[in-house]
ZATI-97016 format. One record per residue (C-alpha): x, y, z. Coordinates in steps of 0.5 Angstrom, whole numbers, plus 500, padded with zeros to 3 digits. Last residue first. Example, Ala and Ser with C-alpha at 12.3 -4.5 7.8 and 13.67 -1.06 7.14 Angstrom:
{node {527 498 514}},
{node {525 491 516}},
***
This chain:
{node {747 314 637}},
{node {751 312 631}},
{node {747 306 630}},
{node {740 309 630}},
{node {741 313 624}},
{node {742 321 625}},
{node {735 324 627}},
{node {733 330 623}},
{node {733 336 627}},
{node {726 338 629}},
{node {722 343 623}},
{node {720 350 625}},
{node {718 353 618}},
{node {716 347 616}},
{node {710 346 621}},
{node {706 353 620}},
{node {708 352 612}},
{node {704 345 612}},
{node {698 348 615}},
{node {698 354 610}},
{node {700 351 603}},
{node {693 350 601}},
{node {692 358 602}},
{node {685 359 606}},
{node {688 358 612}},
{node {692 365 611}},
{node {698 367 607}},
{node {697 375 607}},
{node {695 375 614}},
{node {701 379 618}},
{node {704 373 621}},
{node {703 369 615}},
{node {707 374 610}},
{node {712 375 615}},
{node {714 368 616}},
{node {714 367 609}},
{node {719 373 609}},
{node {723 370 613}},
{node {723 363 609}},
{node {724 367 603}},
{node {731 370 606}},
{node {734 363 607}},
{node {734 362 599}},
{node {737 369 597}},
{node {731 372 594}},
{node {730 372 586}},
{node {728 364 586}},
{node {721 366 583}},
{node {714 364 583}},
{node {711 365 591}},
{node {717 369 593}},
{node {716 374 587}},
{node {709 374 588}},
{node {709 375 596}},
{node {714 381 594}},
{node {709 384 590}},
{node {703 383 595}},
{node {708 387 600}},
{node {708 393 595}},
{node {715 394 594}},
{node {720 399 597}},
{node {727 397 593}},
{node {734 398 595}},
{node {741 397 591}},
{node {748 395 591}},
{node {748 391 598}},
{node {754 388 602}},
{node {758 395 600}},
{node {759 396 608}},
{node {754 403 609}},
{node {748 401 605}},
{node {743 406 605}},
{node {736 406 607}},
{node {731 411 605}},
{node {726 413 611}},
{node {721 419 609}},
{node {715 414 610}},
{node {717 412 617}},
{node {720 405 618}},
{node {716 399 622}},
{node {721 394 624}},
{node {719 387 624}},
{node {725 382 627}},
{node {726 374 626}},
{node {732 370 629}},
{node {734 365 624}},
{node {736 358 626}},
{node {741 354 622}},
{node {743 347 622}},
{node {748 347 616}},
{node {751 341 614}},
{node {758 340 610}},
{node {762 344 605}},
{node {758 342 599}},
{node {752 344 603}},
{node {746 340 606}},
{node {741 344 609}},
{node {737 344 616}},
{node {732 350 617}},
{node {730 354 623}},
{node {725 360 623}},
{node {725 364 629}},
{node {720 369 633}},
{node {717 376 632}},
{node {723 380 636}},
{node {721 387 635}},
{node {725 393 631}},
{node {725 399 635}},
{node {732 399 637}},
{node {734 400 630}},
{node {731 407 630}},
{node {735 409 636}},
{node {741 405 633}},
{node {741 409 626}},
{node {739 405 620}},
{node {744 405 615}},
{node {742 399 611}},
{node {747 394 611}},
{node {752 397 616}},
{node {747 400 621}},
{node {742 395 621}},
{node {747 389 622}},
{node {751 393 628}},
{node {744 394 631}},
{node {742 387 631}},
{node {749 385 633}},
{node {749 389 639}},
{node {742 387 641}},
{node {743 380 640}},
{node {749 380 644}},
{node {756 380 641}},
{node {762 376 643}},
{node {761 370 639}},
{node {758 372 632}},
{node {751 372 630}},
{node {750 372 623}},
{node {747 377 618}},
{node {741 381 616}},
{node {738 387 614}},
{node {733 389 609}},
{node {732 382 607}},
{node {735 380 601}},
{node {734 380 593}},
{node {740 376 589}},
{node {746 379 586}},
{node {751 375 589}},
{node {748 369 593}},
{node {754 368 597}},
{node {761 371 596}},
{node {759 377 595}},
{node {761 381 589}},
{node {755 382 585}},
{node {752 386 591}},
{node {746 384 594}},
{node {739 387 592}},
{node {735 390 598}},
{node {728 389 600}},
{node {724 395 604}},
{node {717 392 604}},
{node {710 396 603}},
{node {703 396 606}},
{node {698 399 603}},
{node {697 405 598}},
{node {696 410 604}},
{node {703 408 606}},
{node {705 403 612}},
{node {712 402 611}},
{node {716 395 612}},
{node {723 393 614}},
{node {723 385 615}},
{node {730 384 619}},
{node {734 378 619}},
{node {738 375 625}},
{node {743 369 625}},
{node {744 363 629}},
{node {749 357 627}},
{node {748 350 629}},
{node {755 346 628}},
{node {755 341 623}},
{node {763 340 623}},
{node {764 342 616}},
{node {758 347 617}},
{node {762 351 622}},
{node {768 352 618}},
{node {766 359 614}},
{node {764 362 621}},
{node {770 360 624}},
{node {770 356 630}},
{node {769 357 638}},
{node {769 351 642}},
{node {765 348 648}},
{node {760 355 648}},
{node {756 355 654}},
{node {748 355 653}},
{node {745 357 646}},
{node {740 351 645}},
{node {744 345 646}},
{node {751 342 646}},
{node {754 349 644}},
{node {759 351 638}},
{node {760 358 638}},
{node {761 362 632}},
{node {767 366 630}},
{node {768 371 625}},
{node {773 372 620}},
{node {771 368 614}},
{node {776 363 613}},
{node {778 361 606}},
{node {776 354 603}},
{node {778 347 605}},
{node {782 341 602}},
{node {787 346 599}},
{node {793 344 603}},
{node {794 351 606}},
{node {786 351 608}},
{node {787 344 611}},
{node {793 347 615}},
{node {789 353 617}},
{node {783 348 619}},
{node {788 344 624}},
{node {791 351 627}},
{node {784 353 628}},
{node {782 346 632}},
{node {788 348 636}},
{node {786 355 637}},
{node {779 353 639}},
{node {782 349 645}},
{node {786 354 647}},
{node {781 359 647}},
{node {776 355 651}},
{node {780 352 656}},
{node {786 348 657}},
{node {787 341 658}},
{node {786 335 654}},
{node {785 335 646}},
{node {779 330 645}},
{node {775 333 640}},
{node {770 327 638}},
{node {769 324 631}},
{node {764 318 630}},
{node {762 312 627}},
{node {767 310 622}},
{node {772 312 628}},
{node {776 319 629}},
{node {779 322 636}},
{node {781 329 634}},
{node {786 333 637}},
{node {792 328 639}},
{node {790 324 633}},
{node {791 330 628}},
{node {792 326 621}},
{node {785 323 622}},
{node {782 329 621}},
{node {782 329 614}},
{node {778 322 614}},
{node {773 325 619}},
{node {771 330 613}},
{node {770 324 608}},
{node {765 321 613}},
{node {761 327 613}},
{node {760 331 620}},
{node {755 332 625}},
{node {754 337 631}},
{node {755 338 638}},
{node {754 332 641}},
{node {756 332 648}},
{node {762 327 651}},
{node {767 333 652}},
{node {766 335 645}},
{node {762 331 640}},
{node {761 330 632}},
{node {756 325 630}},
{node {756 321 623}},
{node {753 324 617}},
{node {751 321 610}},
{node {745 318 613}},
{node {742 325 616}},
{node {740 327 609}},
{node {739 334 609}},
{node {735 338 604}},
{node {731 342 608}},
{node {733 349 605}},
{node {730 347 599}},
{node {724 344 602}},
{node {722 351 605}},
{node {723 354 598}},
{node {719 350 594}},
{node {714 350 600}},
{node {712 357 598}},
{node {710 355 591}},
{node {713 354 584}},
***
């Protein structure tokens, strides 16, 4: 199977199947033409053509604009055209993590192809037998990737929380890591991917953290997301990633990044150079006639 198999699976985007989504003449995402067709029923809010979709409701601020879009999505949910809301809101921005132009429910972000951000923690322990990693197994009742292996703690970055606040929240909820210990997590960079889903397009950026834990620490899930934890030698984790699909898909990328930074995947590995670039891909461009 190999490490690149997982990276490729997270980067299966076909830009030819999408058109731009813009707010205030600034591109913030991309949508499937079929979804654009659904939005044509609300011309007072969305301008839709075969070439692009634009949010053009006038007046009001961020909250009013976001409420109008949420109202449209609620009607589409009631019609059975979309699934249910998640309950967290993401911010749509024109570039990077600047000022938000729209707030949208996490479950609906892929409909508009809005870049989402998450935080993933690699928890590890230095033991007399070598480096070990804490791995969680997701509960069987999860909406996404039930029963799959996961990083020690991970979650999306909702609007209104800082990176530090959200990291502490996720560490506590998913693994019972107290705030004073969570603050010792070290920011080590990002991984990025561009994935097509049944809902739309997921251009995601994950902020990665390493957290060295004391040998006596044992994680305990506080919110029901994780059913069990395992402390495994890093070599065992590496082989699971390389040869199986046991992990939630994007968690493979976070672990591969960890393995590279800690020297477990090195220049002698035939996938090494490909992985270095593939974990940080550029956004695939839309066809020229859409730009």
